[in-house]
C-alpha positions, -999 to +999 in steps of 0.1 A: -088+086-096-093+074-060-064+069-036-066+053-002-042+066+025-030+038+049-006+056+073+015+043+102+002+068+127+031+061+150+056+079+128+065+114+141+061+132+108+029+114+097+004+142+100+026+167+081+032+142+053-005+133+051-014+170+049+011+174+020-001+143+002-038+153+006-031+188-007-013+174-038-042+150-044-067+179-042-046+199-067-047+168-090-084+163-085-078+129-069-103+117-044-087+105-011-101+078+012-091+068+047-097+037+068-119+042+098-095+024+122-069+052+125-056+061+160-067+097+154-104+096+144-103+133+134-076+127+107-102+131+079-111+166+092-075+177+094-069+165+059-101+180+046-114+146+034-152+141+033-165+119+061-182+096+035-147+087+023-138+072+057-146+035+054-139+003+072-115-023+059-121-042+037-149-020+023-125+008+015-106-016-008-137-017-031-137+021-036-100+029-044-078+026-075-045+029-057-034+024-020-007+047-005+012+031+024+028+058+046+055+043+068+083+017+065+085-017+051+064-032+079+036-009+070+036-018+034+038-056+042+009-052+066-012-035+040-002-059+012-015-088+033-049-071+037-053-059+001-039-087-020-072-102-030-085-069-044-058-065-070-051-029-060-017-012-066+001-003-034+024+027-035+049+029-006+058+063+008+089+059+029+089+074+064+114+048+077+151+046+073+159+024+043+125+016+028+134-014+006+097-019-004+087+018-004+095+034-036+087+071-029+106+094-006+086+124+009+104+149-013+092+130-044+055+130-034+043+158-058+060+146-089+051+109-083+015+116-074+012+135-107+027+107-126+004+082-111-026+104-117-016+107-154-013+069-157+025+071-161+031+036-149+029+000-160+019-031-140+045-058-134+032-090-118+052-107-091+045-142-077+040-150-041+049-179-019+030-191+012+043-217+037+023-239+059+027-270+080+006-301+072-003-329+096+031-346+091+047-312+101+066-310+069+071-275+054+053-271+021+046-243-002+016-234-023+004-206-046-032-207-033-047-211+001-062-245+009-076-263+038-042-268+054-031-252+086-010-221+080+021-209+098+014-179+119+031-156+094+029-165+057+059-151+039+066-140+004+097-138-018+099-109-041+124-089-061+119-052-067+130-032-097+146+001-089+141+020-121+143+058-127+125+058-161+088+051-164+069+043-132+063+006-128+040-014-105+052-047-091+029-074-077+041-086-043+020-109-020-005-107-048-008-070-042+005-044-066+035-023-056+044+009-073+081+009-082+104+034-099 
């Protein structure tokens, strides 16, 4: 299994959490990838990740099976917008306060990484909704991009399942979200 780490480097605990996650992944024989645009370019060294596993976006999306978003809801939404066309599951690790979209808390990392590595999850598809303004300035919606001009921030409507049984994956913004 290959997991991409997509952290919000502005979080105060980010390096400690990334070290813990990278260690767990090594124990589970999971290959870890990092994007090459992190604020700390030496992050791969600190996490003991091979330099060849540091790739630019979107190239990294072609090499991973699951994407881990480390941060708050904004971090996972940002990643989902980038990764949606690659059909890769996004697993949110909450470093914020509430974490409505992030399904894993830091203290759950070990057990949940093991579950994901063992394939203990299902995929649940979710629809997405984009809004744009056409020439008559009316608000319209569509399921696929077209030649119309888009609003500056397309939005999505989603519902998340909060389950404690088998791990589930939900599709939001046409990206997959790991849910429990």
